[in-house]
C-alpha positions as CSV (number, residue, x, y, z in Angstrom):
1,M,17.2,-20.6,-71.4
2,Y,19.2,-21.5,-74.4
3,P,17.3,-20.1,-77.6
4,W,20.3,-18.5,-79.4
5,H,22.8,-20.0,-81.8
6,L,25.5,-17.6,-82.5
7,S,29.3,-17.9,-82.7
8,M,31.4,-15.9,-80.1
9,E,34.7,-17.4,-81.0
10,G,36.0,-14.2,-82.3
11,D,35.5,-12.5,-78.9
12,T,38.9,-11.8,-77.2
13,L,37.2,-11.4,-73.7
14,V,35.4,-15.0,-74.0
15,Q,38.8,-16.5,-75.3
16,E,40.3,-15.1,-71.8
17,M,37.5,-16.6,-69.8
18,V,37.6,-19.9,-71.5
19,A,41.6,-20.1,-70.8
20,A,41.0,-19.1,-67.1
21,V,37.9,-21.6,-66.5
22,R,39.9,-24.6,-68.3
23,E,42.8,-24.0,-66.0
24,V,40.6,-24.1,-62.9
25,L,38.6,-27.1,-64.4
26,G,41.6,-28.9,-65.5
27,S,39.8,-29.9,-68.7
28,E,41.8,-29.9,-71.9
29,V,38.6,-29.2,-73.9
30,L,36.4,-26.0,-73.3
31,Q,34.7,-25.3,-76.5
32,G,31.6,-23.2,-76.9
33,T,28.5,-24.8,-78.6
34,G,26.8,-21.6,-79.7
35,E,23.7,-22.1,-77.0
36,L,23.7,-18.7,-75.3
37,G,21.8,-18.3,-72.2
38,G,22.8,-14.7,-70.9
39,G,20.4,-12.4,-69.4
40,L,20.3,-8.7,-68.3
41,I,23.3,-9.2,-65.8
42,S,25.7,-11.8,-67.4
43,E,26.6,-13.4,-70.6
44,G,26.3,-17.1,-70.6
45,E,26.9,-20.2,-73.1
46,V,27.0,-23.9,-72.9
47,F,30.5,-25.3,-73.2
48,L,31.8,-28.9,-73.9
49,T,34.4,-30.2,-71.5
50,D,36.3,-33.4,-71.4
51,V,33.3,-35.0,-69.4
52,G,30.2,-33.6,-70.9
53,K,28.5,-29.9,-71.0
54,V,28.8,-27.0,-68.7
55,F,27.0,-23.7,-68.7
56,I,29.1,-20.9,-67.9
57,K,28.1,-17.3,-67.4
58,W,30.6,-14.2,-66.9
59,N,30.5,-10.6,-65.8
60,R,33.1,-8.1,-66.2
61,K,32.0,-5.9,-63.1
62,E,34.4,-5.4,-60.3
63,K,32.5,-7.2,-57.6
64,A,31.6,-10.2,-60.3
65,L,33.6,-12.8,-58.3
66,D,31.9,-11.6,-55.0
67,M,28.5,-11.7,-56.7
68,Y,29.2,-15.4,-58.1
69,K,30.3,-16.6,-54.7
70,G,27.1,-15.3,-53.1
71,E,25.0,-17.1,-55.9
72,T,27.2,-20.2,-55.3
73,A,26.3,-20.3,-51.5
74,G,22.7,-19.6,-52.5
75,L,22.5,-22.5,-55.0
76,Q,24.3,-24.9,-52.3
77,Q,21.7,-23.9,-49.8
78,L,18.7,-24.3,-52.1
79,G,20.1,-27.6,-53.1
80,A,20.5,-28.8,-49.5
81,S,17.0,-28.3,-48.9
82,G,16.2,-31.2,-50.9
83,V,13.1,-29.6,-52.3
84,V,14.0,-27.7,-55.3
85,R,16.3,-28.6,-58.3
86,V,19.0,-26.1,-58.9
87,P,22.0,-26.5,-61.0
88,E,25.1,-27.5,-59.0
89,P,27.6,-24.9,-59.0
90,L,31.1,-26.2,-59.9
91,A,33.6,-23.0,-59.8
92,A,33.5,-19.4,-59.5
93,V,36.6,-18.2,-61.4
94,E,38.3,-14.7,-61.3
95,L,39.1,-13.5,-64.9
96,P,42.8,-11.8,-65.6
97,G,41.2,-8.9,-67.4
98,G,38.7,-8.4,-64.5
99,G,35.3,-9.9,-63.8
100,A,34.7,-13.5,-62.9
101,A,32.9,-16.2,-64.3
102,L,30.5,-19.0,-62.6
103,V,30.7,-22.6,-64.0
104,L,27.3,-24.4,-63.4
105,E,26.0,-27.9,-64.2
106,Y,24.5,-28.2,-67.3
107,L,20.6,-28.8,-67.4
108,P,18.8,-29.3,-70.8
109,M,16.2,-26.6,-69.6
110,K,12.9,-25.0,-71.3
111,D,10.4,-22.5,-70.5
112,L,8.3,-23.7,-67.4
113,R,5.2,-25.1,-68.6
114,H,4.3,-28.6,-67.7
115,H,5.8,-28.6,-64.3
116,S,4.6,-25.0,-63.0
117,L,2.1,-26.6,-60.6
118,N,4.7,-28.8,-59.3
119,L,7.0,-25.8,-58.8
120,A,4.3,-24.4,-56.7
121,R,4.1,-27.2,-54.4
122,Q,8.0,-27.3,-54.2
123,L,8.0,-23.6,-53.4
124,A,5.4,-24.2,-50.7
125,R,7.6,-26.8,-49.2
126,L,10.9,-24.9,-49.3
127,H,9.0,-22.0,-47.5
128,L,7.3,-24.0,-44.6
129,Q,10.7,-26.4,-44.2
130,N,12.3,-24.0,-41.7
131,P,9.2,-22.9,-39.9
132,L,8.0,-26.5,-39.3
133,A,11.5,-27.2,-37.9
134,T,10.8,-25.0,-34.9
135,T,10.5,-27.7,-32.6
136,H,14.3,-28.8,-33.6
137,P,16.3,-28.5,-30.3
138,G,18.5,-25.3,-30.2
139,G,18.8,-23.7,-33.5
140,S,21.7,-22.3,-35.1
141,R,22.8,-19.9,-37.8
142,V,23.2,-22.6,-40.6
143,R,26.1,-22.4,-43.2
144,H,26.2,-25.0,-46.0
145,G,25.0,-28.3,-44.9
146,D,21.8,-30.1,-44.4
147,A,19.1,-27.4,-44.4
148,R,16.4,-30.0,-43.9
149,S,17.3,-30.7,-40.3
150,T,18.6,-27.4,-38.7
151,F,16.2,-24.9,-37.4
152,V,17.3,-21.3,-38.4
153,P,16.1,-18.7,-35.9
154,H,17.4,-15.7,-37.6
155,F,17.0,-13.6,-40.7
156,G,19.5,-13.2,-43.2
157,F,22.3,-15.7,-44.6
158,H,25.9,-16.6,-43.8
159,S,27.2,-14.7,-47.3
160,P,26.1,-11.5,-49.1
161,T,23.9,-12.8,-52.0
162,P,23.2,-10.9,-55.4
163,C,19.8,-9.6,-56.4
164,G,20.9,-8.7,-60.0
165,Y,24.3,-7.6,-59.8
166,I,23.8,-5.7,-56.2
167,L,25.3,-7.5,-53.3
168,Q,22.7,-7.9,-50.6
169,D,23.7,-7.2,-46.8
170,N,22.4,-10.5,-45.3
171,T,24.1,-9.8,-41.6
172,W,22.1,-12.0,-39.3
173,C,19.2,-10.2,-37.5
174,D,16.5,-11.6,-34.9
175,D,13.8,-9.1,-36.1
176,W,12.1,-9.3,-39.7
177,Q,11.2,-5.6,-39.7
178,T,14.6,-4.6,-38.9
179,F,16.3,-6.8,-41.5
180,F,13.8,-5.8,-44.2
181,S,14.1,-2.1,-43.3
182,R,18.0,-2.6,-43.8
183,K,17.5,-3.9,-47.2
184,L,15.4,-1.0,-48.3
185,Q,17.8,1.2,-46.6
186,Q,20.6,-0.2,-48.8
187,Q,18.8,0.5,-52.0
188,I,17.8,4.2,-50.9
189,A,21.2,5.0,-49.9
190,M,22.2,4.2,-53.4
191,I,19.7,6.2,-54.9
192,E,20.8,9.1,-52.6
193,T,24.4,8.7,-53.5
194,E,23.5,8.7,-57.3
195,Y,20.6,11.2,-57.6
196,G,20.4,12.9,-54.4
197,D,16.5,12.6,-54.3
198,R,14.9,14.6,-51.7
199,E,11.4,13.4,-52.1
200,V,12.5,9.9,-52.0
201,L,14.3,10.3,-48.5
202,E,11.3,12.2,-47.1
203,L,8.7,9.5,-48.1
204,W,11.4,7.0,-46.7
205,S,11.5,8.8,-43.5
206,R,7.8,8.7,-43.1
207,L,7.5,5.0,-44.5
208,Q,10.0,3.8,-41.7
209,T,7.8,5.0,-38.8
210,Q,4.8,3.1,-40.2
211,M,6.5,-0.2,-40.8
212,P,5.0,-1.9,-37.8
213,R,1.4,-1.6,-39.0
214,F,2.1,-3.7,-41.8
215,F,3.1,-6.7,-39.6
216,A,0.4,-6.2,-36.9
217,G,-0.8,-9.4,-35.9
218,V,1.2,-11.5,-37.9
219,E,4.1,-13.9,-36.9
220,V,7.0,-14.0,-39.2
221,L,9.4,-17.1,-39.0
222,P,12.4,-17.3,-41.2
223,S,12.0,-19.2,-44.4
224,L,14.5,-20.2,-46.9
225,L,14.0,-18.0,-49.9
226,H,15.1,-17.9,-53.7
227,G,15.1,-14.2,-53.3
228,D,14.5,-13.0,-56.8
229,L,11.7,-15.3,-57.9
230,W,10.1,-14.6,-61.3
231,M,9.5,-16.7,-64.6
232,G,12.7,-15.5,-66.1
233,N,14.7,-17.4,-62.9
234,S,12.7,-20.7,-63.5
235,A,12.4,-23.5,-66.1
236,E,12.1,-27.1,-66.4
237,T,13.5,-30.4,-67.7
238,Q,11.8,-33.4,-68.6
239,Q,12.1,-34.6,-65.0
240,G,10.6,-31.6,-63.3
241,P,11.2,-27.7,-62.5
242,V,14.4,-25.8,-62.0
243,L,15.2,-22.6,-60.3
244,F,18.4,-20.5,-60.9
245,D,19.9,-17.2,-60.4
246,P,18.8,-16.8,-56.7
247,G,19.5,-14.0,-54.3
248,V,19.2,-16.4,-51.1
249,F,18.6,-15.5,-47.6
250,Y,16.3,-16.5,-44.9
251,G,13.2,-14.1,-44.7
252,H,9.3,-13.7,-44.6
253,H,8.2,-16.4,-47.1
254,E,5.7,-13.6,-48.7
255,Y,8.7,-11.8,-50.0
256,D,9.3,-14.5,-52.8
257,S,5.8,-14.1,-54.3
258,A,6.2,-10.1,-54.9
259,V,8.7,-9.6,-57.7
260,S,6.9,-12.0,-60.2
261,A,4.0,-9.4,-60.5
262,L,6.4,-6.9,-61.8
263,V,7.6,-8.9,-64.8
264,P,4.7,-10.3,-67.0
265,P,3.3,-12.7,-67.4
266,G,4.4,-13.9,-64.0
267,F,3.5,-17.4,-62.8
268,G,-0.4,-17.1,-63.2
269,E,-3.5,-17.5,-61.0
270,S,-3.3,-21.4,-60.8
271,F,0.3,-21.4,-59.7
272,W,-0.4,-19.1,-56.7
273,A,-3.7,-20.8,-56.0
274,E,-1.7,-24.1,-55.6
275,Y,0.8,-22.5,-53.4
276,H,-1.7,-20.6,-51.2
277,A,-3.5,-23.9,-50.7
278,A,-0.5,-25.2,-48.6
279,V,0.6,-21.6,-47.4
280,P,-2.6,-19.5,-46.8
281,K,-2.5,-15.7,-47.0
282,A,-2.2,-13.9,-43.8
283,P,-4.1,-10.9,-42.8
284,G,-2.5,-7.8,-44.6
285,W,-0.9,-10.0,-47.4
286,A,-1.9,-7.5,-50.3
287,T,-0.4,-4.5,-48.5
288,R,3.0,-6.5,-47.6
289,Q,3.1,-7.4,-51.3
290,K,3.4,-3.7,-52.3
291,L,6.0,-3.2,-49.4
292,Y,8.2,-6.1,-50.7
293,R,7.6,-5.2,-54.3
294,L,9.0,-1.5,-53.3
295,F,12.4,-3.2,-52.7
296,H,12.4,-4.7,-56.2
297,K,11.4,-1.5,-57.7
298,F,14.3,0.3,-56.3
299,N,16.5,-2.5,-57.2
300,Q,15.3,-2.0,-60.7
301,W,16.1,1.8,-60.5
302,N,19.7,1.0,-59.1
303,H,20.5,-1.2,-62.1
304,F,18.7,0.3,-65.2
305,G,18.1,3.9,-64.4
306,R,16.0,7.0,-63.4
307,Q,12.9,5.7,-65.6
308,Y,12.0,3.6,-62.7
309,R,11.6,6.5,-60.4
310,T,8.0,7.2,-61.0
311,G,6.9,3.8,-60.2
312,C,9.0,3.8,-56.8
313,V,7.6,7.3,-55.7
314,K,4.1,6.2,-56.4
315,L,4.2,3.0,-54.3
316,M,5.9,4.8,-51.3
317,K,2.9,7.4,-51.5
318,E,0.4,4.3,-51.5
319,L,2.4,2.8,-48.5
320,C,2.4,6.0,-46.6
321,G,-1.4,6.8,-47.1
């Protein structure tokens, strides 16, 4: 995550960000190290403070503060599971010139290599944790707390969470098909506004009527999901695997395996064999993977442009039959 070593001290925007974050942290020192870790959505760098290193990422978009607040809520929930390691969120800071910054615990991360199978086992435990808690009396729409002991009977999350920079509508819902259709509808509405693509709208109208057949004979219970699980959002320390940049919500566990295939090289066959040893594939798994990839393909289109249209339309036609 930190492969580059460049100076950013001359960047006025970074200087503004440093001043704002230093005030919130109450740190006399906030000095860039030159270890950069930005991605497609945010810029990022490791900084020195009075008490050690932190990782700070920032984004100048209008909704950046809401994006980082949602990411904070997701990281807190994943951390509360006690299953997977995530960097602890320390502060989401509004920037005076527009945008926001997110301050995270610094972890000395490297590419995921030695702890890949460990992550597969942890992911399986994470996905099974809530369904196995169905015997817990009652059930509640969980907020940040001990995710290990509270059964969540609904799909969604108590906060919008980002997938990329787009905030997802996580309003609680009792039915997975309804919830997932709403996620797709949000993406397609953005396509309609930006491009007015009639073919996509016609295909979506057909696909909506066929949604029940993808889940015939399958019971879907809510699982706590990372929500944007691909190799670029995973890493490891000497102690074990780490996940970051989530788009957390409670949903169908199969959803978490869909996006990695879109971004080679993916986690690999041994990773998924280890995972499915604990969480076997249900009938219709392969077709539902296509359905869940459709969300991510639309999300790519909405982030990066019309060059992703062909893949979206092709996949919609396959799903419509």
